[in-house]
LOLUM-509564 format. One record per residue: residue number from 1; x negated, z negated, y negated of N, C-alpha, C in turn. Coordinates in pm, 1 decimal. Each point is the difference from the previous one (the first is absolute). Layout:
# LOLUM-509564
<atom NUM, <X, Z, Y>, <X, Z, Y>, <X, Z, Y>>,
...
***
This chain:
# LOLUM-509564
<atom 1, <-11313.2, -12717.4, -10733.9>, <111.3, 76.9, 50.3>, <-50.7, 93.9, 110.0>>,
<atom 2, <70.0, 3.8, 110.6>, <-38.9, 89.2, 109.2>, <42.5, 142.8, -32.9>>,
<atom 3, <-54.4, 94.2, 74.2>, <37.8, 140.1, -18.4>, <148.9, 18.5, 24.1>>,
<atom 4, <50.4, -61.8, 103.3>, <142.8, 11.8, 31.2>, <85.6, -58.0, -113.9>>,
<atom 5, <-41.9, -111.1, -56.5>, <72.4, -58.7, -112.4>, <-4.9, 91.4, -122.2>>,
<atom 6, <-117.0, 60.7, -23.1>, <-13.5, 92.5, -112.8>, <91.8, 120.9, 17.7>>,
<atom 7, <9.9, 50.9, 122.5>, <89.8, 112.3, 26.5>, <145.3, -39.7, -24.3>>,
<atom 8, <37.0, -117.8, 46.1>, <135.8, -47.4, -23.9>, <27.5, -10.2, -149.5>>,
<atom 9, <-95.9, -48.7, -75.9>, <17.3, -11.9, -144.9>, <16.6, 136.8, -63.7>>,
<atom 10, <-81.3, 97.8, 42.9>, <12.7, 135.2, -53.9>, <138.5, 57.0, 27.7>>,
<atom 11, <48.1, -19.4, 119.7>, <132.9, 49.6, 35.2>, <106.7, -71.3, -82.2>>,
<atom 12, <-12.0, -129.9, -14.0>, <97.6, -75.9, -78.4>, <3.1, 44.5, -145.8>>,
<atom 13, <-113.4, 44.2, -52.6>, <-9.0, 40.5, -140.0>, <45.1, 143.5, -25.0>>,
<atom 14, <20.3, 78.1, 106.1>, <42.7, 138.5, -17.9>, <141.1, 6.6, -57.2>>,
<atom 15, <21.4, 95.5, -91.4>, <138.3, 21.4, -43.1>, <80.5, 58.5, 116.4>>,
<atom 16, <129.5, -23.7, 0.7>, <84.6, 48.8, 108.0>, <-14.1, 150.6, 20.2>>,
<atom 17, <-25.4, 72.2, -107.0>, <-9.6, 145.8, 8.9>, <-121.9, 46.2, 78.9>>,
<atom 18, <-98.8, -86.0, 18.3>, <-119.4, 37.4, 74.2>, <-8.0, -66.0, 137.1>>,
<atom 19, <95.5, -84.8, 30.6>, <-4.1, -73.9, 125.6>, <10.5, 92.3, 120.9>>,
<atom 20, <85.4, 100.4, -5.4>, <16.6, 90.7, 113.6>, <-128.2, 78.1, 25.7>>,
<atom 21, <-64.5, 47.5, -105.5>, <-125.6, 72.8, 15.3>, <-105.8, -90.1, 63.9>>,
<atom 22, <-7.9, -123.5, -44.4>, <-96.7, -93.6, 57.9>, <30.4, -24.4, 147.6>>,
<atom 23, <128.3, -10.2, 35.0>, <37.5, -19.8, 140.1>, <-47.0, 116.9, 86.3>>,
<atom 24, <19.9, 121.3, -49.5>, <-41.8, 118.7, 75.1>, <-151.6, -0.1, 17.9>>,
<atom 25, <-72.2, -29.9, -106.5>, <-146.7, -1.8, 9.5>, <-47.1, -105.2, 99.1>>,
<atom 26, <58.2, -117.9, -6.8>, <-40.9, -107.0, 91.1>, <33.7, 34.8, 144.8>>,
<atom 27, <113.5, 64.0, 21.5>, <32.2, 43.4, 136.2>, <-100.9, 103.2, 48.2>>,
<atom 28, <-39.2, 92.3, -87.0>, <-101.3, 99.0, 36.8>, <-130.5, -69.3, 37.0>>,
<atom 29, <-38.4, -100.1, -76.8>, <-123.5, -72.7, 28.5>, <10.1, -73.8, 133.0>>,
<atom 30, <116.5, -60.9, 23.2>, <18.8, -72.3, 125.0>, <-14.0, 94.4, 119.1>>,
<atom 31, <59.1, 117.2, -10.0>, <-9.4, 96.6, 109.3>, <-142.7, 52.2, 15.1>>,
<atom 32, <-68.2, 19.3, -111.9>, <-137.7, 48.6, 5.6>, <-92.0, -105.1, 60.9>>,
<atom 33, <33.5, -127.2, -19.8>, <-82.8, -108.1, 51.9>, <36.5, -35.6, 143.8>>,
<atom 34, <99.5, 65.7, 55.3>, <40.9, -23.1, 138.5>, <-119.5, 22.9, 92.2>>,
<atom 35, <-17.2, -86.1, 96.0>, <-114.3, 10.6, 91.0>, <-3.3, 133.7, 72.3>>,
<atom 36, <115.5, 59.3, 23.2>, <5.5, 129.1, 66.8>, <-11.5, 117.3, -96.3>>,
<atom 37, <6.3, -29.0, -128.7>, <-6.2, 105.5, -100.8>, <-142.4, 24.2, -45.1>>,
<atom 38, <-18.2, 101.8, -81.9>, <-134.7, 29.7, -50.1>, <-45.5, -107.5, -98.8>>,
<atom 39, <-128.0, -32.1, -1.7>, <-50.3, -98.2, -96.7>, <-1.6, 59.2, -140.7>>,
<atom 40, <10.2, -86.0, -99.0>, <-10.5, 45.6, -137.6>, <-146.4, 25.7, -33.4>>,
<atom 41, <-25.1, 109.5, -67.7>, <-135.9, 33.9, -42.3>, <-46.4, -98.3, -107.4>>,
<atom 42, <-130.4, -18.3, -10.3>, <-53.0, -93.1, -100.4>, <39.2, 44.0, -140.9>>,
<atom 43, <6.6, 131.6, -24.0>, <41.2, 49.5, -132.0>, <144.6, -40.2, -29.4>>,
<atom 44, <84.1, 2.4, 101.2>, <139.9, -39.2, -16.4>, <9.9, -147.7, -30.9>>,
<atom 45, <-75.0, -80.8, 72.6>, <1.2, -144.8, -25.4>, <-50.5, -31.4, -140.3>>,
<atom 46, <-104.8, 70.2, -43.4>, <-52.9, -21.8, -134.7>, <102.8, 41.2, -105.5>>,
<atom 47, <69.7, 109.7, 24.3>, <102.9, 44.8, -92.6>, <113.5, -101.6, -9.1>>,
<atom 48, <39.1, -55.5, 114.5>, <103.4, -103.0, 0.4>, <-45.4, -123.0, -78.5>>,
<atom 49, <-123.9, -39.5, 18.7>, <-53.8, -114.9, -74.5>, <3.7, 26.1, -150.9>>,
<atom 50, <-39.1, 121.5, -40.7>, <2.7, 33.8, -142.6>, <143.3, -2.4, -52.6>>,
<atom 51, <91.4, 54.2, 77.6>, <139.7, 0.7, -42.2>, <57.4, -139.3, -12.9>>,
<atom 52, <-29.7, -85.7, 96.5>, <48.0, -138.1, -7.0>, <-60.4, -73.4, -119.8>>,
<atom 53, <-126.6, 27.9, -29.4>, <-64.1, -61.8, -116.1>, <66.6, 48.1, -129.0>>,
<atom 54, <34.5, 129.0, -5.9>, <69.7, 52.5, -118.1>, <135.3, -67.3, -17.6>>,
<atom 55, <73.6, -15.9, 109.1>, <130.4, -65.8, -6.9>, <-17.4, -144.1, -46.5>>,
<atom 56, <-95.4, -70.3, 58.0>, <-22.7, -140.1, -36.2>, <-38.7, -15.1, -146.5>>,
<atom 57, <-72.3, 99.7, -53.8>, <-45.9, -6.9, -138.7>, <102.3, 59.6, -97.6>>,
<atom 58, <111.2, 48.9, 52.7>, <102.5, 57.0, -87.0>, <-29.2, 140.6, -46.5>>,
<atom 59, <-93.0, 68.5, 63.9>, <-35.8, 136.7, -37.2>, <85.4, 99.1, 79.1>>,
<atom 60, <130.1, -9.7, -19.9>, <93.4, 87.5, 70.3>, <101.8, 55.5, -98.8>>,
<atom 61, <61.1, 110.1, 37.1>, <105.1, 60.8, -80.1>, <129.7, -9.5, 79.4>>,
<atom 62, <104.5, -53.9, -60.3>, <127.3, -4.6, 70.9>, <44.2, 140.9, 40.2>>,
<atom 63, <64.4, 10.1, 113.3>, <41.5, 129.1, 52.6>, <85.9, 76.6, -99.6>>,
<atom 64, <91.9, -67.3, -68.1>, <86.7, 67.7, -97.1>, <-81.7, 65.5, -110.5>>,
<atom 65, <-102.6, -69.5, -47.7>, <-84.8, 54.7, -106.2>, <-80.0, 119.5, 51.6>>,
<atom 66, <-54.5, -11.6, 119.3>, <-75.1, 109.2, 60.8>, <88.4, 123.8, 12.5>>,
<atom 67, <122.0, -18.6, 52.0>, <91.7, 112.3, 17.1>, <38.6, 60.8, -134.6>>,
<atom 68, <26.4, -85.8, -99.7>, <38.2, 47.8, -132.2>, <-111.5, 84.5, -61.6>>,
<atom 69, <-124.0, -48.2, 7.7>, <-113.2, 71.4, -58.3>, <-22.7, 136.1, 67.1>>,
<atom 70, <37.6, 9.9, 126.6>, <-22.4, 124.2, 74.2>, <126.0, 84.9, 12.3>>,
<atom 71, <105.6, -43.3, -66.2>, <123.3, 75.9, 0.1>, <68.2, 4.7, 135.7>>,
<atom 72, <-18.6, -103.9, 79.0>, <60.9, -3.0, 132.9>, <137.8, -63.5, -2.4>>,
***
């Protein structure tokens, strides 16, 4: 599976309640990766890799649960 295919799969597997947040994050990444924009720091890229690995492994908390636990 290519990276692009893996990203598509992650997006397809998101619950509808998290789709908008993922869209915003991906748009931010797209703008950050713009040739005229600032490059992403290696720490940022590593953090993104860790986050994607957590999502792929199911080590995530649904937004509703996170908000409930924090009284939001």
